[in-house]
Residue, then its C-alpha position, 0 to 999 in steps of 0.5 A: m450452553p452455560p446453565q441459566q438461573t431465573y430471578q424475578n422473570i429475568n434470565v441470567v446466563n452464567f459464563p465462566d470467567d475466562d469465557c466471559n473475558e474472552k468474549l468481552q475482549k474480542d468485541m471491545e474496540y481499541i482506538e489508538p490514539a485515544f478517541d479525544s487525543n490531541l494527536r488526532r488533528t485531521q478533520f473530516l474533509p481533510a481526511t477525505f481529501n487525503l485518502v482521495a489524493t492517496i488513491v489517485g496516482g500514476g496508474v490513472l494514465s493507463l485507464p484509457l487503455a483499459f477502456a479501449k481493451a474491455g470496451i466502455i460498458p464492461s470497463i464501467l462495470l469493472m470500475i463499479f465492482a472495483a470501487v465496491i470491493t475497495d470500499f468494503s476492504l477499507y471498511i474491514i481494515c478499519s474494523c480490524a484496526r479497532r479490534t486489535n489490542p491495544g489498537a493498530t496504527s498501521y497495516m502491518e500491526i493488523v497482520k501481526y496481531a492476526f497471524g503473528p510475526g511469520a505473516e508480518i514477514a511474508t506481508t512485508s516481503i510482498l510490500v517490498t516487491y510491490l513497491s519495487g514494481v511501482l518504482v519501475g512503473f514510475c521510471v517508465l512513466l518518467k521516460g515517456i513524459f520527459a523524453p519526447l519533451a527533450k527531443d523537442v527541445l533539441d530540435l528547437m535548439g537545432g542540436s543533433l546527437g547523431g540521430i540518437q535522439e530518435t532511439d531508445k538509447f536517448d530515452a534511457i539517457i534522459l531517465f538516467i539524468i532524471l534519476v541522478l538529479m533526484a538522487p539527493l532526495m532519494i538518499q534522504r531518511n526523512l521526506y516530510a517536506l514533500r508530504n503534500i506532493c500527492y495533492v499536486g498529483f491529484s490536481s494534475v490528474c484533474f487538470i489533465a482530465i479536463t485538457i484531454g476532454i477539450r482535445a477529445y471534443q475538438r478532435n471529434f467535432v471540430d477536426a474530425k473531417a480533417e483527421n479522418i477519424d474512425f468513430n467505431i466505438k468499442w462498447m463491449a469486450s471482444s473476449w475474456d482476455d480483454i476483461l482480464f487485461a483491464f481488471p488488474v489495471i483498474v484494481l491498481a488504480f484504486l489501491c490504497a489499503f496500506n494507507m487506510v489505517e494511517v488516515h483512521t489514526a489521524l481522524v478527529q472523533p473517529t466514530r464508525a459513521r465518520v470513518n465510513s463516510v470518509i471511505h464512501i466519499s473518497v471511493i465514490s469521488c475517485f470512481f467518477l474521476f477515473v471513469a471520466f479520465g478513462l472516457v475522455g482518453y478513449f474518445y481522444a485516441y479510441n483503439t490506438v490509445l497507448g499505456n501512457i495517454f501522454l504518448n498519444f499527444d504531440p509534445s508541443d501541444k501547449l494545453i497538454l504540456t501543462g498537465r504533462l509537466g505537472m504529472g512529470l514533476t509529481l512522478m519525479f518527486g514521487m520516486p523518492m516518496s516511493l523509494l523511502p517506504c520501499r527501503e524502510a520496508f526492506f530494512s524492517l524485513l531484515k529486522q523482522i526476520k532477525a527478531h523472529r529467529s531470535n524469539t524462536l530460539a528463546a521460545v525453545a530455550v525458555e518455557v514461557p507462560l501464556g499471555t505475555d508478549n514483547m510488543n514494547e520494543g523498549k524491553s531489555l534483552l533479558q525481558k525479550s528472552t523471557s517473553t513470547t512473540c504471539h500478538s494474535a491472541s485477543s485475550l489472556d487465558y485467565a484460567s492458566m494465570n495462577e499456574s503461571n505465577e509460580k513459574l514467573n516467580r522462579m524466573e524472576t529469581r533467576s533474572t535478579c541474579m543475572e541482572d547483577d552480571i549484566e550491569e557489570m557487562e554494561i560498564d565494559m560495553d560502554v567503553s567499546v561502544a563509544s570507540s566503535s560508534g563512528m565506525s558503526e555510523t559510517r557502516n550504516a550510512f554506506v548500507h543506506v546509500f547502497v540499498t537506495l542505489a540498488f532499488a533505484t538501479f532496479g527501477y531504471i533497468g526495469a524501465v529500460f527493458v519493459p515495453g510499456v507501463e501497462y505491463v507493469w500495472r497488469i502484473l502488480g495489479s493482478s498479483m501483489g495488488m490483489i494480495i495487499a488490497f483484498i486477500v490480506p484484509a479479508l484473511c485478517y477480518l475472518k481471523i479477528r472477527g470470525h468468532k461472531g459467526v455467520r454475518k453479512t460482513t463475515a460472509g462478504a469477507f469470505l466471498l471477497l477472499v475466494f474471489s480475490i484468490v481466484a482472480a489473482i491466479i487467473c489474472t497473474v497467469k494471463a499477465v505473465s504469459s502475455s508479457 
């Protein structure tokens, strides 16, 4: 405890300068872009809708199966629990972003700030794996949506392919044709024109929920006698295995942690109250939509519901056909939208590994004073070689800065001598760079196309051999989904805000971390063993 002095009944606590600055900087909020910046153009309602549209996706088609497995009451309780921990996770992500100097604008910046480049590499690897799995899931859904329609079209046209349309080979052919049609979009480096496709997907899910509700009502109250339906409603789970089956599917449906920082970055006047309101309204809206979708799907097919609810309907059902086509088109354009970040994350991973190795070697070769960093990517090679890669420090060690100044002066003297040599080298390099630029562009284009085709091929092969999309969602939700949505945010919050001591939010982050690790291990083991 620092010494206290009393002046006119006022207690003044004398903190050492370095401790005071450290405490102030750790508690300071950094908002990037600035609070009143013109770059913030998303108002409250559009931001809320953006987050809702980001959450709602193809995973919703498997929610009726989760209800059929776990039962109605446990499924609703799991939905409530998943919504609560998702809401809390999004809150601590934003809290971490506001405590990241100079203000985080992406999920990865928070991870790098909290734990350094090594953690960023690990998290990027997890993201690449997760997005690759999403590509497989999308391909499975596309196959299930369009293959039955193609079979009906062939039947109407009186065409026959030697009976192949009744086999899995036909489904694989249809999926291959779809991927070939989408190939021009997959290789694009910028898909800004498709930025609103998530709104189409959200509208399709809402429409599908309504149409399935209509069909469920007709089947239960109008055509019940004709179809001899078993009205045995499953209220409770039969075993814990059913709970472990349903929970990862539900968790994956709520997953949006990676996009939360971007929503926060674009929000106009991002006060804590406004950010929290965006999170609360978005999660609550998705909760009611997911519960409604799961219930109407379950009450249509009961215990015969499949992993893709569309497979329970006749492809010729005109009412369902509209929603089927809407979701199918959403998934078709969602393929390049998911492949693009997957590809960019892969390239980013390679750059991170290369930079980490280079900076590690530089750190061994050069004695670097504490408090310098290389967050600005525009620094020259010389500057990068004399800077650290540590972004987890939330404050500078001001006590050691005076001792470091002499080292910096000596380094600057050596740097001045080196700059003259570098200028001469740059003149020679310009000639060689100009002659090799064409070759470099060709090589980059080839690598770009090759990596794109590699990920698309992985999605295709996975979709051909996976028996159902529910297996994909279970594995993703129980492993990478848990890590991205809960484990990493909780770890980052405890690292960045742990100095505040035991508080409700800190305790909540710790409990979320422990639960997520245990749940991820148990659910992953169960999902893999039963696949």
